[in-house]
All heavy atoms as an XYZ file, in Angstrom:
841
protein
N      97.745     91.171    117.927
C      97.701     92.141    116.849
C      99.025     92.108    116.092
O     100.090     92.153    116.672
C      97.454     93.536    117.418
C      97.567     94.612    116.376
S      97.493     96.282    117.020
C      95.773     96.392    117.382
N      98.930     92.010    114.772
C     100.118     91.950    113.942
C     100.745     93.337    113.821
O     100.057     94.320    113.613
C      99.767     91.423    112.558
O     100.913     91.399    111.751
N     102.057     93.376    113.965
C     102.778     94.628    113.809
C     103.450     94.701    112.445
O     104.062     95.703    112.125
C     103.834     94.789    114.905
O     104.745     93.688    114.817
C     103.185     94.822    116.272
N     103.316     93.653    111.656
C     103.956     93.585    110.342
C     102.893     93.554    109.247
O     101.808     93.021    109.439
C     104.804     92.322    110.239
C     105.779     92.127    111.381
C     107.152     92.466    110.971
N     108.017     92.483    112.147
C     109.301     92.532    112.069
N     109.893     92.545    110.896
N     110.045     92.581    113.148
N     103.253     94.070    108.095
C     102.334     94.035    106.958
C     102.291     92.617    106.386
O     103.180     91.787    106.642
C     102.800     95.002    105.874
O     103.983     94.508    105.253
N     101.269     92.361    105.582
C     101.149     91.054    104.928
C     102.383     90.778    104.067
O     102.899     89.655    104.053
C      99.878     90.995    104.098
N     102.890     91.794    103.386
C     104.070     91.615    102.532
C     105.301     91.256    103.377
O     106.099     90.400    102.980
C     104.328     92.867    101.709
N     105.448     91.917    104.531
C     106.584     91.593    105.410
C     106.470     90.167    105.934
O     107.459     89.431    105.969
C     106.641     92.571    106.584
C     107.064     93.967    106.202
C     106.933     94.947    107.359
O     105.896     94.947    108.058
O     107.894     95.709    107.564
N     105.265     89.781    106.338
C     105.066     88.420    106.837
C     105.307     87.400    105.733
O     105.907     86.339    105.981
C     103.666     88.268    107.429
C     103.405     89.070    108.703
C     101.950     88.931    109.121
C     104.335     88.660    109.830
N     104.873     87.716    104.516
C     105.117     86.810    103.391
C     106.615     86.632    103.139
O     107.070     85.537    102.809
C     104.416     87.301    102.128
C     102.901     87.147    102.201
O     102.399     86.401    103.091
O     102.206     87.775    101.380
N     107.378     87.707    103.307
C     108.833     87.602    103.175
C     109.435     86.701    104.245
O     110.346     85.905    103.964
N     108.933     86.813    105.472
C     109.409     85.936    106.549
C     109.024     84.484    106.274
O     109.821     83.567    106.520
C     108.842     86.385    107.900
C     109.335     87.732    108.415
C     108.555     88.149    109.653
C     110.826     87.682    108.715
N     107.810     84.265    105.768
C     107.372     82.912    105.420
C     108.313     82.325    104.366
O     108.754     81.175    104.487
C     105.914     82.921    104.915
C     104.971     83.249    106.061
C     105.555     81.580    104.274
C     103.545     83.567    105.634
N     108.630     83.119    103.367
C     109.549     82.657    102.322
C     110.905     82.290    102.920
O     111.488     81.267    102.578
C     109.710     83.741    101.247
C     110.673     83.382    100.146
C     110.230     82.207     99.290
O     109.017     81.967     99.170
O     111.118     81.517     98.744
N     111.397     83.130    103.818
C     112.694     82.857    104.455
C     112.652     81.565    105.263
O     113.590     80.769    105.223
C     113.074     84.032    105.352
C     114.455     83.930    105.944
C     114.841     85.154    106.749
O     114.286     86.242    106.524
O     115.719     85.011    107.622
N     111.582     81.345    106.016
C     111.486     80.159    106.873
C     111.292     78.888    106.069
O     111.712     77.808    106.516
C     110.335     80.323    107.868
N     110.650     79.001    104.906
C     110.297     77.789    104.161
C     111.115     77.582    102.892
O     110.810     76.680    102.111
C     108.792     77.807    103.802
O     108.514     78.942    102.979
C     107.923     77.844    105.049
N     112.156     78.391    102.705
C     112.994     78.238    101.519
C     113.555     76.812    101.485
O     113.920     76.242    102.512
C     114.115     79.303    101.476
C     115.163     79.091    102.564
C     114.752     79.356    100.106
N     113.571     76.228    100.321
C     114.095     74.870    100.112
C     113.319     73.798    100.859
O     113.867     72.732    101.163
C     115.585     74.781    100.485
C     116.447     75.646     99.585
O     116.077     75.829     98.404
O     117.485     76.144    100.047
N     112.062     74.044    101.185
C     111.230     72.996    101.772
C     110.285     72.485    100.688
O     109.908     73.229     99.779
C     110.426     73.503    102.984
O     109.529     74.523    102.576
C     111.357     74.023    104.075
N     109.906     71.218    100.808
C     109.132     70.593     99.742
C     107.751     70.132    100.177
O     106.953     69.727     99.346
C     109.914     69.414     99.159
C     111.222     69.872     98.568
C     112.408     69.747     99.267
C     111.250     70.485     97.322
C     113.602     70.208     98.734
C     112.433     70.950     96.776
C     113.606     70.801     97.494
O     114.772     71.258     96.970
N     107.466     70.186    101.480
C     106.141     69.811    101.948
C     105.866     70.516    103.269
O     106.718     71.249    103.786
C     105.987     68.287    102.071
C     106.969     67.647    103.047
O     107.433     68.316    103.999
O     107.272     66.452    102.872
N     104.680     70.309    103.807
C     104.268     70.996    105.032
C     105.147     70.629    106.230
O     105.454     71.489    107.061
C     102.812     70.668    105.353
C     101.840     71.234    104.360
C     100.426     70.732    104.562
O     100.107     70.219    105.644
O      99.634     70.853    103.613
N     105.559     69.377    106.331
C     106.390     68.949    107.467
C     107.743     69.645    107.426
O     108.222     70.142    108.452
C     106.529     67.417    107.498
C     105.165     66.797    107.810
C     107.575     66.981    108.524
C     105.113     65.293    107.698
N     108.342     69.729    106.253
C     109.619     70.440    106.130
C     109.428     71.928    106.425
O     110.291     72.555    107.045
C     110.217     70.247    104.744
C     110.779     68.865    104.520
C     111.460     68.720    103.173
O     111.669     69.736    102.471
O     111.789     67.579    102.808
N     108.302     72.500    105.995
C     108.036     73.915    106.249
C     107.895     74.181    107.742
O     108.452     75.169    108.259
C     106.779     74.359    105.503
N     107.181     73.320    108.458
C     107.044     73.486    109.907
C     108.416     73.405    110.570
O     108.722     74.178    111.485
C     106.066     72.447    110.494
C     106.113     72.441    112.011
C     104.657     72.709    110.018
N     109.251     72.499    110.116
C     110.606     72.408    110.662
C     111.404     73.668    110.366
O     112.218     74.103    111.191
C     111.316     71.165    110.126
C     110.950     69.929    110.887
O     111.363     69.750    112.026
N     110.141     69.070    110.285
N     111.170     74.275    109.213
C     111.820     75.550    108.889
C     111.389     76.645    109.851
O     112.209     77.431    110.334
N     110.082     76.683    110.153
C     109.602     77.664    111.133
C     110.189     77.395    112.512
O     110.571     78.325    113.218
C     108.071     77.679    111.201
C     107.442     78.556    110.181
C     106.780     78.020    109.089
C     107.522     79.943    110.293
C     106.205     78.842    108.132
C     106.952     80.771    109.346
C     106.291     80.210    108.261
N     110.264     76.131    112.906
C     110.833     75.815    114.210
C     112.275     76.308    114.298
O     112.683     76.864    115.321
C     110.761     74.319    114.500
C     111.313     73.909    115.861
C     110.514     74.547    116.994
C     111.330     72.393    115.998
N     113.029     76.140    113.237
C     114.431     76.581    113.233
C     114.552     78.085    113.454
O     115.368     78.534    114.270
C     115.111     76.170    111.926
N     113.728     78.879    112.746
C     113.846     80.331    112.918
C     113.283     80.779    114.263
O     113.808     81.716    114.869
C     113.217     81.123    111.748
C     113.991     80.892    110.460
C     111.748     80.831    111.567
N     112.232     80.129    114.739
C     111.693     80.467    116.063
C     112.736     80.139    117.133
O     112.985     80.940    118.033
C     110.346     79.738    116.311
C     109.950     79.810    117.773
C     109.253     80.343    115.443
N     113.343     78.956    117.034
C     114.397     78.584    117.994
C     115.527     79.607    118.009
O     116.064     79.937    119.060
C     114.985     77.214    117.657
C     114.194     76.066    118.230
O     113.326     76.281    119.094
O     114.463     74.920    117.817
N     115.879     80.097    116.834
C     117.005     81.032    116.721
C     116.660     82.440    117.195
O     117.506     83.123    117.776
C     117.482     81.081    115.271
C     118.692     81.975    115.082
C     119.212     81.962    113.657
O     118.843     81.071    112.871
O     119.999     82.881    113.335
N     115.423     82.884    116.964
C     115.108     84.305    117.157
C     114.152     84.640    118.306
O     114.144     85.786    118.750
C     114.526     84.890    115.863
C     115.470     84.823    114.706
N     116.554     85.661    114.577
C     115.499     84.005    113.637
C     117.209     85.364    113.475
N     116.593     84.362    112.886
N     113.335     83.704    118.747
C     112.345     84.024    119.776
C     112.975     84.004    121.162
O     113.629     83.035    121.541
C     111.178     83.026    119.732
C     110.040     83.305    120.712
C     109.346     84.633    120.408
C     109.036     82.155    120.683
N     112.767     85.093    121.914
C     113.296     85.202    123.281
C     112.415     84.378    124.224
O     111.299     84.759    124.548
C     113.331     86.656    123.720
N     112.916     83.216    124.613
C     112.219     82.308    125.523
C     113.106     82.138    126.738
O     114.318     81.994    126.592
C     111.974     80.942    124.823
C     111.396     79.928    125.781
C     111.090     81.119    123.600
N     112.593     82.140    127.943
C     111.184     82.134    128.319
C     110.576     83.539    128.289
O     111.280     84.538    128.349
C     111.195     81.588    129.747
C     112.512     82.020    130.292
C     113.465     82.000    129.112
N     109.228     83.556    128.214
C     108.495     84.811    128.350
C     107.150     84.524    129.000
O     106.637     83.413    128.938
C     108.327     85.535    127.005
C     107.502     84.799    125.984
C     106.119     84.952    125.935
C     108.105     83.966    125.053
C     105.356     84.295    124.983
C     107.347     83.302    124.091
C     105.979     83.463    124.059
N     106.616     85.552    129.652
C     105.321     85.423    130.328
C     104.218     85.857    129.385
O     104.384     86.767    128.581
C     105.298     86.273    131.592
N     103.075     85.177    129.495
C     101.874     85.555    128.762
C     100.672     85.131    129.582
O     100.825     84.493    130.631
C     101.844     84.958    127.334
O     100.814     85.600    126.590
C     101.646     83.455    127.351
N      99.500     85.489    129.125
C      98.275     85.166    129.853
C      97.423     84.226    129.016
O      97.128     84.514    127.860
C      97.484     86.439    130.191
O      98.334     87.306    130.955
C      96.234     86.122    130.994
N      97.035     83.103    129.627
C      96.180     82.114    128.982
C      94.950     81.934    129.857
O      95.070     81.575    131.039
C      96.924     80.773    128.804
C      95.999     79.717    128.218
C      98.167     80.959    127.942
N      93.779     82.211    129.302
C      92.514     82.096    130.043
C      92.555     82.850    131.370
O      92.098     82.361    132.408
C      92.147     80.627    130.269
C      91.878     79.813    128.998
C      91.660     78.354    129.355
C      90.690     80.368    128.237
N      93.156     84.031    131.337
C      93.196     84.889    132.510
C      94.257     84.545    133.539
O      94.314     85.168    134.596
N      95.104     83.566    133.243
C      96.132     83.126    134.178
C      97.507     83.367    133.552
O      97.743     82.990    132.401
C      95.968     81.625    134.515
C      97.074     81.134    135.421
C      94.609     81.366    135.130
N      98.408     83.989    134.322
C      99.754     84.207    133.802
C     100.530     82.893    133.813
O     100.530     82.161    134.800
C     100.515     85.253    134.614
C     101.856     85.571    133.972
C     102.562     86.752    134.586
O     101.986     87.855    134.563
O     103.686     86.548    135.079
N     101.163     82.596    132.675
C     101.995     81.408    132.520
C     103.333     81.839    131.936
O     103.469     82.951    131.424
C     101.328     80.357    131.596
C     100.002     79.868    132.173
C     101.144     80.901    130.190
N     104.295     80.942    131.999
C     105.588     81.182    131.380
C     105.778     80.200    130.243
O     105.654     78.982    130.443
C     106.727     81.023    132.402
O     106.506     81.941    133.471
C     108.079     81.286    131.771
N     106.052     80.715    129.069
C     106.384     79.871    127.923
C     107.859     79.538    128.055
O     108.699     80.437    128.059
C     106.084     80.585    126.592
C     106.568     79.755    125.413
C     104.597     80.899    126.484
N     108.154     78.239    128.185
C     109.531     77.831    128.417
C     110.200     77.234    127.186
O     111.429     77.172    127.126
C     109.649     76.851    129.606
C     109.270     77.551    130.908
C     108.819     75.602    129.390
N     109.394     76.778    126.220
C     109.990     76.278    124.981
C     108.914     76.140    123.919
O     107.726     76.056    124.213
C     110.721     74.950    125.185
C     109.831     73.753    125.410
C     110.684     72.487    125.529
C     109.826     71.252    125.705
N     110.624     70.028    125.678
N     109.377     76.121    122.680
C     108.535     75.865    121.516
C     109.088     74.591    120.886
O     110.299     74.458    120.714
C     108.611     77.020    120.488
C     108.350     78.377    121.133
C     107.693     76.750    119.310
C     106.966     78.610    121.667
N     108.196     73.667    120.554
C     108.682     72.435    119.941
C     107.622     71.830    119.038
O     106.490     72.300    118.993
C     109.145     71.445    121.013
C     108.027     70.831    121.823
C     107.561     69.561    121.518
C     107.441     71.513    122.889
C     106.532     68.991    122.253
C     106.426     70.943    123.628
C     105.976     69.683    123.301
O     104.961     69.123    124.026
N     108.021     70.775    118.316
C     107.113     70.054    117.434
C     106.610     68.800    118.136
O     107.388     68.081    118.766
C     107.819     69.621    116.149
C     108.194     70.694    115.157
C     108.853     70.058    113.927
C     106.995     71.498    114.723
N     105.323     68.550    117.979
C     104.759     67.297    118.484
C     105.058     66.190    117.471
O     105.547     66.445    116.369
C     103.237     67.430    118.664
O     102.654     67.693    117.385
C     102.886     68.531    119.654
N     104.731     64.958    117.833
C     104.952     63.825    116.927
C     104.156     63.948    115.632
O     104.534     63.371    114.615
C     104.610     62.508    117.622
C     105.615     62.155    118.697
O     106.743     62.639    118.686
N     105.211     61.326    119.628
N     103.054     64.693    115.672
C     102.267     64.895    114.452
C     102.590     66.236    113.781
O     101.782     66.779    113.028
C     100.771     64.746    114.721
C     100.232     65.742    115.737
O     101.031     66.469    116.369
O      99.003     65.802    115.908
N     103.784     66.779    114.056
C     104.324     67.975    113.394
C     103.524     69.251    113.635
O     103.421     70.115    112.765
C     104.494     67.734    111.888
O     105.413     66.701    111.665
N     102.967     69.387    114.834
C     102.323     70.646    115.221
C     103.307     71.432    116.070
O     103.979     70.872    116.929
C     101.053     70.389    116.041
C      99.924     69.779    115.266
C      98.656     69.599    116.107
N      98.911     68.937    117.377
C      98.757     69.511    118.581
N      98.349     70.757    118.700
N      99.005     68.831    119.683
N     103.381     72.750    115.851
C     104.215     73.603    116.689
C     103.411     73.981    117.918
O     102.287     74.479    117.806
C     104.654     74.862    115.946
C     105.846     74.635    115.060
S     106.382     76.145    114.238
C     107.327     76.917    115.506
N     103.995     73.734    119.094
C     103.319     74.044    120.344
C     104.264     74.785    121.277
O     105.486     74.683    121.172
C     102.775     72.779    121.052
C     101.708     72.094    120.212
C     103.882     71.814    121.396
N     103.645     75.524    122.195
C     104.385     76.242    123.233
C     104.155     75.507    124.549
O     103.005     75.257    124.921
C     103.889     77.671    123.340
N     105.217     75.176    125.244
C     105.109     74.568    126.566
C     104.948     75.697    127.576
O     105.832     76.537    127.743
C     106.362     73.756    126.872
C     106.534     73.233    128.283
C     105.578     72.133    128.724
N     105.335     71.069    127.795
C     106.008     69.923    127.729
N     107.014     69.695    128.539
N     105.664     69.005    126.846
N     103.786     75.749    128.229
C     103.463     76.772    129.214
C     103.491     76.146    130.600
O     102.958     75.044    130.791
C     102.064     77.340    128.952
S     101.895     78.085    127.318
N     104.115     76.836    131.560
C     104.203     76.319    132.918
C     103.721     77.369    133.910
O     103.809     78.567    133.673
C     105.636     75.867    133.282
C     106.093     74.731    132.385
C     106.612     77.020    133.211
N     103.197     76.841    135.050
C     102.784     77.702    136.161
C     102.687     76.826    137.400
O     101.971     75.816    137.401
C     101.442     78.353    135.882
C     100.965     79.205    137.056
C      99.585     79.790    136.768
N      98.983     80.335    137.958
C      99.096     81.571    138.371
N      99.843     82.420    137.694
N      98.495     81.985    139.460
N     103.419     77.207    138.420
C     103.350     76.554    139.725
C     103.420     75.034    139.628
O     102.629     74.314    140.238
C     102.088     76.988    140.458
C     102.048     78.471    140.736
C     100.763     78.932    141.393
O      99.837     78.107    141.611
O     100.673     80.143    141.673
N     104.357     74.522    138.846
C     104.556     73.091    138.738
C     103.672     72.378    137.731
O     103.853     71.204    137.458
N     102.698     73.071    137.178
C     101.835     72.492    136.150
C     102.326     72.929    134.784
O     102.924     73.990    134.642
C     100.379     72.952    136.343
C      99.767     72.445    137.602
C      99.726     73.258    138.727
C      99.235     71.168    137.674
C      99.168     72.805    139.905
C      98.670     70.702    138.843
C      98.634     71.515    139.965
N     102.047     72.104    133.775
C     102.429     72.468    132.413
C     101.307     72.112    131.448
O     100.540     71.179    131.687
C     103.721     71.792    131.992
C     103.660     70.282    131.946
C     105.007     69.679    131.612
O     106.050     70.248    131.929
N     104.992     68.536    130.983
N     101.235     72.888    130.380
C     100.229     72.669    129.340
C     100.827     73.109    128.020
O     101.465     74.166    127.949
C      98.976     73.498    129.634
C      97.905     73.413    128.579
C      97.206     72.072    128.556
O      96.867     71.550    129.605
N      97.004     71.521    127.382
N     100.643     72.306    126.995
C     101.090     72.685    125.659
C      99.933     73.348    124.922
O      98.804     72.847    124.943
C     101.566     71.463    124.884
C     102.824     70.856    125.486
O     103.539     71.566    126.214
O     103.094     69.674    125.214
N     100.228     74.461    124.267
C      99.226     75.213    123.519
C      99.758     75.406    122.101
O     100.922     75.780    121.922
C      98.947     76.578    124.178
C      98.382     76.354    125.577
C      98.008     77.421    123.324
C      98.145     77.605    126.365
N      98.912     75.147    121.134
C      99.307     75.343    119.740
C      99.822     76.755    119.523
O      99.226     77.722    120.001
N     100.920     76.871    118.802
C     101.533     78.183    118.598
C     100.595     79.125    117.845
O     100.619     80.332    118.071
C     102.859     78.034    117.852
C     103.787     79.222    117.902
C     104.156     79.585    119.335
C     105.032     78.966    117.085
N      99.739     78.575    117.007
C      98.790     79.417    116.275
C      97.749     80.024    117.204
O      97.156     81.052    116.883
C      98.111     78.604    115.175
N      97.506     79.405    118.371
C      96.488     79.887    119.299
C      97.061     80.605    120.523
O      96.320     81.160    121.325
C      95.640     78.713    119.810
C      94.806     78.044    118.734
C      95.591     77.006    117.941
O      96.552     76.436    118.494
O      95.260     76.780    116.772
N      98.355     80.585    120.693
C      98.977     81.153    121.891
C      98.793     82.663    121.958
O      99.216     83.387    121.046
C     100.471     80.836    121.913
C     101.242     81.373    123.118
C     100.877     80.564    124.365
C     102.738     81.311    122.858
N      98.169     83.184    123.024
C      98.095     84.636    123.183
C      99.498     85.197    123.456
O     100.244     84.626    124.254
C      97.199     84.831    124.408
C      96.592     83.509    124.698
C      97.488     82.473    124.103
N      99.834     86.277    122.799
C     101.129     86.916    123.036
C     100.943     88.118    123.960
O      99.924     88.805    123.897
C     101.758     87.359    121.720
C     102.243     86.225    120.830
C     102.744     86.772    119.497
C     103.331     85.412    121.512
N     101.935     88.369    124.792
C     101.849     89.518    125.700
C     102.093     90.823    124.953
O     102.594     90.830    123.829
C     102.972     89.238    126.702
C     103.999     88.508    125.891
C     103.202     87.640    124.944
N     101.765     91.909    125.630
C     102.096     93.245    125.127
C     103.073     93.871    126.097
O     102.751     93.971    127.271
C     100.843     94.118    125.017
C     100.057     93.886    123.761
C     100.824     94.227    122.488
O     101.635     95.186    122.495
O     100.632     93.535    121.495
N     104.225     94.242    125.686
C     104.760     94.062    124.346
C     105.169     92.601    124.129
O     105.481     91.889    125.102
C     105.982     94.981    124.323
C     106.447     95.017    125.738
C     105.192     94.915    126.575
N     105.195     92.149    122.872
C     105.586     90.771    122.608
C     107.084     90.574    122.826
O     107.850     91.545    122.793
C     105.204     90.573    121.138
C     105.206     91.941    120.561
C     104.827     92.878    121.674
N     107.500     89.330    123.036
C     108.933     89.074    123.213
C     109.694     89.309    121.911
O     109.093     89.280    120.821
C     108.982     87.597    123.621
C     107.747     87.009    123.023
C     106.714     88.100    123.082
N     110.988     89.538    122.026
C     111.822     89.660    120.831
C     111.648     88.412    119.974
O     111.604     87.292    120.499
C     113.297     89.817    121.207
C     113.612     91.168    121.830
O     112.791     92.100    121.696
O     114.682     91.290    122.454
N     111.556     88.616    118.690
C     111.418     87.498    117.755
C     109.991     87.038    117.529
O     109.753     86.105    116.769
N     109.012     87.697    118.157
C     107.609     87.292    118.017
C     107.102     87.452    116.584
O     106.099     86.836    116.219
C     106.730     88.067    118.989
N     107.791     88.232    115.766
C     107.372     88.366    114.367
C     107.418     87.020    113.638
O     106.668     86.794    112.705
C     108.203     89.427    113.642
C     109.672     89.200    113.658
N     110.450     89.468    114.773
C     110.503     88.707    112.713
C     111.708     89.164    114.498
N     111.761     88.693    113.265
N     108.266     86.098    114.108
C     108.278     84.762    113.510
C     107.009     83.989    113.860
O     106.527     83.186    113.063
C     109.529     83.993    113.930
C     110.742     84.555    113.258
C     111.726     85.311    113.823
C     111.068     84.436    111.873
N     112.647     85.665    112.869
C     112.269     85.139    111.670
C     110.470     83.803    110.783
C     112.873     85.216    110.422
C     111.077     83.885    109.541
C     112.274     84.591    109.373
N     106.458     84.230    115.047
C     105.174     83.616    115.398
C     104.082     84.199    114.506
O     103.217     83.474    114.010
C     104.844     83.809    116.893
C     105.848     83.048    117.761
C     103.417     83.352    117.192
C     105.673     83.265    119.252
N     104.118     85.509    114.282
C     103.147     86.146    113.384
C     103.224     85.515    111.987
O     102.191     85.231    111.379
C     103.417     87.642    113.271
C     103.138     88.447    114.511
C     103.434     89.916    114.264
O     102.903     90.464    113.269
O     104.185     90.507    115.044
N     104.431     85.319    111.483
C     104.605     84.729    110.153
C     104.078     83.287    110.142
O     103.391     82.879    109.196
C     106.075     84.771    109.752
N     104.381     82.531    111.183
C     103.884     81.152    111.267
C     102.357     81.139    111.263
O     101.734     80.328    110.573
C     104.427     80.464    112.517
C     103.771     79.132    112.769
C     104.101     78.022    112.008
C     102.795     79.003    113.754
C     103.483     76.798    112.222
C     102.174     77.785    113.980
C     102.520     76.693    113.205
O     101.889     75.485    113.413
N     101.754     82.035    112.029
C     100.291     82.095    112.084
C      99.693     82.412    110.723
O      98.680     81.835    110.329
C      99.844     83.133    113.117
C     100.091     82.674    114.526
C      99.731     83.754    115.502
N      99.887     83.239    116.856
C      99.784     83.972    117.939
N      99.517     85.261    117.850
N      99.938     83.426    119.120
N     100.304     83.336    110.008
C      99.806     83.666    108.665
C      99.925     82.448    107.763
O      98.983     82.096    107.049
C     100.564     84.862    108.087
C     100.119     85.223    106.681
C     100.741     86.537    106.224
N     100.515     86.804    104.829
C      99.365     87.259    104.323
N      98.335     87.488    105.108
N      99.258     87.488    103.027
N     101.065     81.784    107.772
C     101.276     80.601    106.958
C     100.265     79.520    107.331
O      99.652     78.900    106.448
C     102.719     80.088    107.155
C     103.008     78.787    106.486
C     103.332     78.600    105.186
C     103.001     77.492    107.093
N     103.526     77.258    104.950
C     103.321     76.567    106.101
C     102.748     77.044    108.390
C     103.414     75.203    106.353
C     102.823     75.689    108.653
C     103.148     74.774    107.636
N     100.063     79.304    108.616
C      99.144     78.283    109.106
C      97.715     78.579    108.644
O      96.998     77.699    108.188
C      99.236     78.197    110.631
C      98.421     77.102    111.239
C      98.897     75.807    111.246
C      97.186     77.368    111.799
C      98.147     74.782    111.799
C      96.434     76.342    112.359
C      96.918     75.041    112.361
N      97.291     79.845    108.767
C      95.944     80.231    108.326
C      95.766     80.010    106.826
O      94.737     79.513    106.382
C      95.656     81.699    108.666
C      95.271     81.945    110.101
C      94.726     83.345    110.321
N      95.544     84.411    109.779
C      96.545     84.996    110.433
N      96.828     84.644    111.676
N      97.245     85.955    109.875
N      96.773     80.386    106.041
C      96.689     80.193    104.593
C      96.651     78.710    104.246
O      95.951     78.293    103.319
C      97.874     80.879    103.892
C      97.905     82.398    103.986
C      99.217     82.953    103.446
C      96.719     83.006    103.244
N      97.374     77.920    104.990
C      97.429     76.473    104.775
C      96.103     75.799    105.085
O      95.697     74.868    104.390
C      98.544     75.877    105.643
C      98.804     74.400    105.530
C      99.436     74.092    104.190
C      99.723     73.956    106.655
N      95.432     76.273    106.118
C      94.211     75.599    106.576
C      92.932     76.200    106.013
O      91.847     75.808    106.424
C      94.150     75.606    108.124
O      94.198     76.954    108.596
C      95.284     74.799    108.717
N      93.040     77.141    105.085
C      91.842     77.730    104.444
C      91.174     76.728    103.548
O      91.727     75.917    102.929
C      92.222     78.962    103.639
C      92.226     80.192    104.456
C      92.371     81.383    103.556
C      92.163     82.645    104.353
N      92.249     83.829    103.573
């Protein structure tokens, strides 16, 4: 559930993507602000199982993913699909902004 208004998220999108010229540069802009502001690691639940998100990174095809670990196993989940815990970790508003940008991009 988003805790920010569409206007607030649009402002964050503008901040993350300022001076970018294409989608790849924009994703890198989001990665920079997520790296700076998101409190990692954090616990969340994926398919009913608690996992720990240990890092956010870009794949070779420029997708933002969360590396989730549990008991020695790991799985990458697209940041747009990652369930966030309640309460969300500090800096999660950047994930909200990324999700809004991603949805607008893929419409």
